[in-house]
N, C-alpha and C positions, 0 to 999 in steps of 0.2 A: 244315283248318277250325280256327277259333279262337273261343272263347267270349269275349264282351266284357261286362265287369261293368256298364257303364252307358252310356246314350246317350239320344237324344231319344225321343219317343213312337213306337211302331210304327205304320206306315201300310200300307195296301194299295190296290191299284188300284181305281178306281171301277168298272171292269168286273167286279170280283170282289165287289162289295157284296152281291149276293144269295146268296152261297155261302161256306162256310167252307173250301173247297178252293182255296187260293191261297197265294202267297208274300207275306210282309210285309217291309218294310224300314224302317230308321231311320238317321238321321245319327249318326255317332260321330266322335270326334276323328280327323281324317285320312282319313275314308272313310265307307263305308256298310256296314251289317250286314244280312244277309238271312236269313230263317228260313222254315220251313214252318209255315203257320198251323194245320195239324192237329196238329203236334207242337212246340208252342212251348217246351217244356222241353228239347228235344234240341239238339244242336250247331247253331250258325249258321255262316254263311260271311261273311267280312269281305273287302271290296274296297277298294283305295285309291281316292282321289278320281279319279286318272287312269284307272284301270280302269273305274270307274263311268261316267265321262264317255264313254269309248270304247264301252261297252255301250249307253248311251242314244243315242249318235250312230248306232250300228248299227241300233237299233230304228227310229229315225226314217228311216234310209236304206232300210229294208225288207230288211236282210240276213238277218232271221230269219223272213221270211214263208214259209209253206208252200204 
């Protein structure tokens, strides 16, 4: 895990709009930073652009459906 000093505004899924129990993400130089919305002051996880694109492609392909 890596803390990042600055980035764009934090965003969360529109599916999570009614609750504080979600993850948030923001663009940073060279990738995307993800954090727990319930613990915004704790460590975040940083993904490279290629890792993030692979994750989004997997979501769209249904790889994470339960």
